[in-house]
C-alpha positions as CSV (number, residue, x, y, z in Angstrom):
1,M,4.2,6.2,10.3
2,D,7.1,7.6,12.4
3,E,10.2,5.6,11.8
4,H,12.5,7.3,14.3
5,H,14.7,5.1,16.5
6,D,14.1,5.3,20.2
7,F,15.9,8.2,21.9
8,A,18.0,7.6,25.0
9,L,18.2,10.5,27.4
10,S,21.6,10.8,28.8
11,V,22.6,13.0,31.8
12,P,25.3,12.4,34.4
13,S,23.5,10.8,37.3
14,R,26.8,10.6,39.4
15,R,25.9,9.1,42.8
16,N,22.2,9.9,42.6
17,T,20.7,6.4,42.4
18,K,17.1,7.8,42.3
19,L,18.0,9.9,39.2
20,Q,19.7,6.9,37.5
21,A,16.6,4.8,38.1
22,L,14.4,7.5,36.8
23,L,16.5,7.8,33.6
24,E,16.1,4.1,33.0
25,R,12.3,4.4,33.3
26,I,12.2,7.5,31.0
27,N,14.2,5.6,28.4
28,A,11.9,2.6,28.6
29,D,8.7,4.7,28.2
30,A,7.3,4.3,24.7
31,E,4.5,6.7,25.4
32,L,6.9,9.5,26.4
33,Q,9.0,8.8,23.4
34,Q,6.0,9.2,21.1
35,L,4.8,12.4,22.9
36,W,8.2,14.0,22.2
37,R,7.8,13.2,18.5
38,C,4.2,14.4,18.4
39,A,5.3,17.7,20.0
40,N,7.9,18.0,17.2
41,V,5.4,17.4,14.5
42,N,3.3,20.3,15.7
43,A,6.3,22.6,16.4
44,V,8.5,21.9,13.4
45,D,6.5,20.3,10.6
46,R,3.2,22.1,11.1
47,A,4.1,25.4,12.8
48,G,7.6,26.0,11.3
49,F,9.0,26.6,14.7
50,S,12.1,25.3,16.3
51,D,12.9,21.8,17.6
52,H,11.0,20.9,20.8
53,G,11.5,17.1,20.6
54,P,14.1,14.7,22.0
55,V,17.2,16.8,21.1
56,H,15.7,19.8,22.9
57,V,14.9,17.6,25.9
58,Q,18.5,16.3,25.9
59,I,20.0,19.8,25.8
60,V,17.7,21.3,28.4
61,A,17.9,18.4,30.8
62,N,21.7,18.5,30.8
63,A,21.8,22.3,31.1
64,A,19.3,22.2,34.0
65,L,21.3,19.6,35.9
66,R,24.5,21.6,35.4
67,L,22.8,24.8,36.7
68,M,21.3,22.9,39.6
69,R,24.6,21.4,40.7
70,L,26.4,24.7,40.5
71,L,23.8,26.3,42.7
72,L,23.8,23.4,45.2
73,A,27.6,23.6,45.4
74,A,27.2,27.3,46.3
75,E,24.7,26.2,49.1
76,V,21.7,27.7,47.3
77,K,18.7,25.9,48.8
78,P,16.2,24.3,46.4
79,G,12.5,24.5,47.0
80,V,12.2,20.8,48.0
81,A,14.7,21.5,50.8
82,T,13.2,24.7,52.2
83,A,9.6,23.6,52.1
84,Y,9.8,19.8,52.6
85,A,13.2,19.1,54.1
86,L,14.1,16.8,51.1
87,G,17.6,16.5,49.7
88,D,19.7,17.6,46.8
89,A,19.0,14.3,45.1
90,E,15.3,15.1,45.0
91,A,16.0,18.6,43.5
92,E,18.0,16.9,40.7
93,V,15.1,14.5,40.1
94,V,12.6,17.3,39.9
95,V,14.5,19.4,37.4
96,V,15.4,16.5,35.1
97,L,11.9,15.1,35.1
98,A,10.4,18.6,34.5
99,C,12.7,19.1,31.5
100,C,11.4,15.8,30.1
101,L,7.8,16.9,30.5
102,H,7.8,20.7,30.0
103,D,7.0,20.8,26.3
104,L,4.6,17.8,25.9
105,G,1.7,20.2,25.6
106,I,2.9,21.2,22.1
107,A,1.5,17.9,21.0
108,I,-1.8,19.6,21.7
109,S,-1.0,23.2,20.7
110,R,2.0,25.5,20.6
111,D,-0.2,28.3,22.1
112,D,-0.4,28.1,25.9
113,H,1.6,24.8,25.7
114,E,2.9,25.2,29.3
115,R,-0.6,24.6,30.6
116,H,-1.4,22.0,28.0
117,S,1.7,20.1,29.2
118,L,0.1,19.5,32.6
119,I,-2.5,17.2,31.0
120,F,0.3,14.7,30.1
121,A,2.8,15.7,32.9
122,Y,0.6,14.8,35.9
123,P,0.0,11.2,35.2
124,K,3.4,10.7,33.6
125,A,5.3,12.2,36.6
126,R,3.4,10.0,39.1
127,Q,3.9,6.9,36.9
128,L,7.7,7.5,36.5
129,L,8.2,8.3,40.2
130,A,6.0,5.5,41.6
131,G,8.0,2.9,43.5
132,L,11.0,5.3,43.6
133,Y,9.4,7.3,46.4
134,P,6.6,6.5,48.9
135,E,3.8,8.9,49.8
136,P,3.7,11.7,50.7
137,T,7.1,12.3,48.9
138,L,5.6,11.0,45.6
139,T,2.9,13.6,45.6
140,I,5.3,16.4,46.7
141,L,7.7,15.7,43.9
142,T,4.9,15.5,41.4
143,A,3.6,18.9,42.4
144,E,7.1,20.4,42.3
145,V,7.6,19.0,38.8
146,L,4.3,20.4,37.6
147,H,5.2,23.8,39.0
148,C,8.4,23.8,37.0
149,V,6.5,22.8,33.9
150,V,3.8,25.5,34.1
151,A,6.3,28.2,35.1
152,H,8.8,27.9,32.2
153,H,7.0,30.5,30.1
154,W,9.1,33.7,30.2
155,D,6.7,35.9,32.1
156,A,5.4,33.2,34.5
157,R,6.6,33.5,38.1
158,P,8.6,30.6,39.3
159,L,8.4,30.1,43.1
160,T,11.3,27.6,43.5
161,I,14.9,27.5,42.5
162,E,14.1,24.3,40.5
163,A,11.5,26.1,38.4
164,G,13.9,28.9,37.8
165,V,16.5,26.3,36.7
166,V,14.1,24.8,34.2
167,K,13.1,28.2,32.8
168,V,16.7,29.3,32.3
169,A,17.9,26.0,30.9
170,D,15.1,26.1,28.4
171,A,16.4,29.4,27.1
172,L,19.9,28.1,26.8
173,D,19.0,25.8,23.9
174,M,20.1,28.6,21.5
175,S,23.5,27.6,20.0
176,E,23.9,27.4,16.3
177,G,20.5,28.8,15.6
178,R,18.5,26.1,17.4
179,S,16.2,28.6,19.0
180,R,14.6,29.6,15.7
181,I,14.1,27.8,12.4
182,P,16.7,29.2,9.9
183,F,15.2,31.9,7.8
184,E,14.6,31.5,4.1
185,A,16.8,33.3,1.5
186,G,15.7,36.9,1.3
187,E,13.6,36.9,4.5
188,V,14.4,39.6,7.0
189,N,13.8,38.1,10.5
190,I,15.7,39.6,13.4
191,H,14.9,36.5,15.5
192,S,16.4,34.1,13.0
193,M,19.4,36.3,12.3
194,S,20.2,36.6,16.0
195,A,19.8,32.9,16.7
196,Q,22.1,32.0,13.8
197,A,24.8,34.2,15.4
198,I,25.0,32.2,18.6
199,T,27.8,29.6,18.2
200,T,28.4,28.2,21.7
201,V,26.8,28.4,25.1
202,R,28.8,27.2,28.2
203,I,27.6,26.9,31.8
204,V,30.6,27.5,34.0
205,P,31.3,28.7,37.6
206,G,30.8,32.4,37.6
207,Q,33.5,34.9,38.6
208,Q,31.2,36.9,40.9
209,R,28.2,34.6,41.2
210,P,27.7,30.8,41.5
211,V,26.8,30.4,37.8
212,G,28.4,31.9,34.7
213,L,26.8,31.7,31.2
214,D,29.6,32.1,28.7
215,I,28.1,32.8,25.2
216,T,30.2,33.1,22.0
217,M,28.7,34.7,18.9
218,S,29.8,35.0,15.3
219,N,28.5,38.6,15.1
220,A,26.7,41.2,17.1
221,A,23.3,40.1,16.0
222,G,23.4,37.5,18.7
223,I,23.1,40.2,21.4
224,F,19.4,40.4,20.5
225,Q,18.9,36.7,21.2
226,V,20.6,37.1,24.6
227,D,18.4,40.0,25.6
228,E,15.1,38.8,24.0
229,L,15.2,35.2,25.1
230,L,17.7,34.5,27.8
231,K,17.9,37.7,29.9
232,R,14.1,38.2,30.2
233,K,13.7,34.5,31.3
234,L,16.5,34.9,33.8
235,E,15.1,38.1,35.2
236,H,11.7,36.5,35.6
237,S,13.2,33.8,37.8
238,P,14.7,33.4,41.3
239,L,18.0,32.6,39.6
240,A,18.7,36.2,38.7
241,P,20.9,36.9,41.8
242,Y,23.0,33.9,41.2
243,V,23.8,34.1,37.5
244,E,26.1,36.3,35.4
245,I,26.1,36.4,31.6
246,V,29.1,37.2,29.5
247,A,28.9,37.3,25.7
248,G,31.6,37.8,23.2
249,I,32.2,37.8,19.4
250,R,34.8,35.4,17.9
251,Q,37.5,37.3,16.1
252,A,39.4,36.3,13.0
253,D,42.5,35.3,15.1
254,G,40.4,33.0,17.3
255,S,40.2,35.4,20.3
256,V,36.8,36.4,21.8
257,A,36.0,40.1,22.3
258,E,33.6,40.7,25.1
259,V,30.6,42.8,24.0
260,Y,27.9,42.0,26.7
261,R,28.0,41.4,30.4
262,R,25.2,41.1,32.9
């Protein structure tokens, strides 16, 4: 029997009343809470992979909202605006809800989990959005959320800024080795070694582009993680023209020596 306490998703809703109402519904949803736990049982306990439960949702949702707001501040138009004349508030609702639903399919299988997630995500998205939006906006936002969910695999083609945001935010859950289960003593695993080298990931306004990803590493092994996980997701997304990556190694005196820039 799972004895975990209920998890409360927290993101800064600011003046977005629809997002605040959605958060209240998410945090009151016992089924969603349990699906996150079921996904983690398959990911961590059974497959020996990294955390894909509530903590991952918290990290990815906050990263996605930060990315989305930096892009909106730079007047980058989200998909809900260009296709449906909806507002920034709806773009924020789409990315946060998609982050909550994107890995539910791992409760079924880690393999092809993006598509498995749709089984849970369609009814859950409609349920959580019902009453917040009338038709046809309810159906539009549900479809946009599902596109974000299915397109978060690294080689999938996101067709909206929102889907690109979710894809890249998912890759940003890498600090302090979170993107791989720590390797056992004596095991040689370049993925694990690289992931353990990432100490901090910061999302900041970029110097040349709207978004900057500032990554600090303890050693050069972390460069593999930036290239293998983050860079390829970014370059398979519509966010590529808007994001710069700077990575550095923390020195003994506390300074950071830049070793990677995109």
